C-alpha positions in Angstrom: 115.6 109.3 116.4 118.6 111.5 116.7 120.7 109.0 114.8 118.2 109.1 111.9 118.2 112.9 111.8 122.0 113.0 111.7 122.0 111.0 108.4 122.7 113.1 105.4 119.5 114.0 103.4 117.1 113.3 106.3 114.9 116.2 107.5 112.1 116.7 109.9 108.8 117.3 108.2 106.8 120.5 108.9 103.2 120.1 110.2 101.9 121.0 106.7 104.0 118.3 105.1 102.9 115.8 107.7 99.2 116.6 107.1 99.6 116.2 103.4 101.0 112.7 103.9 98.5 111.8 106.6 95.6 112.8 104.4 97.1 111.4 101.2 94.8 108.3 101.1 95.2 105.5 98.6 95.8 105.6 94.9 94.0 103.6 92.2 95.8 100.3 91.7 96.2 97.6 89.0 97.0 93.9 89.4 99.8 92.5 87.2 100.1 88.8 88.1 101.4 88.8 91.7 102.4 92.5 91.5 100.1 95.3 92.7 100.8 98.7 91.1 99.7 102.1 92.5 99.9 105.2 90.3 101.2 107.7 92.9 102.2 111.4 92.2 105.9 110.4 91.9 105.1 107.7 89.3 103.9 104.1 89.4 105.1 101.9 92.3 104.8 98.1 91.9 105.6 95.3 94.4 104.2 92.0 95.5 100.6 92.5 96.7 96.9 92.4 96.1 94.9 95.3 94.6 91.8 95.9 96.7 90.0 98.2 94.2 91.0 97.7 90.6 90.7 101.0 88.7 88.8 102.6 91.6 89.3 103.9 95.1 91.2 100.9 96.5 94.8 100.4 97.1 97.5 97.7 97.4 97.8 95.3 100.3 101.5 94.5 100.2 102.8 91.0 101.1 
């Protein structure tokens, strides 16, 4: 862990930041062939996977 924290740009998250991530849940997904795409706050993220709830409350299961 100390080696990771010594890397440039890596920081320890505050309890508030950790709770936001822990409670983030899943984002709506779309299936594009073998690619599953989730529209996250930072923009869409696509990778090989299966969408478990197209247009709804599901998320991607990544290969």
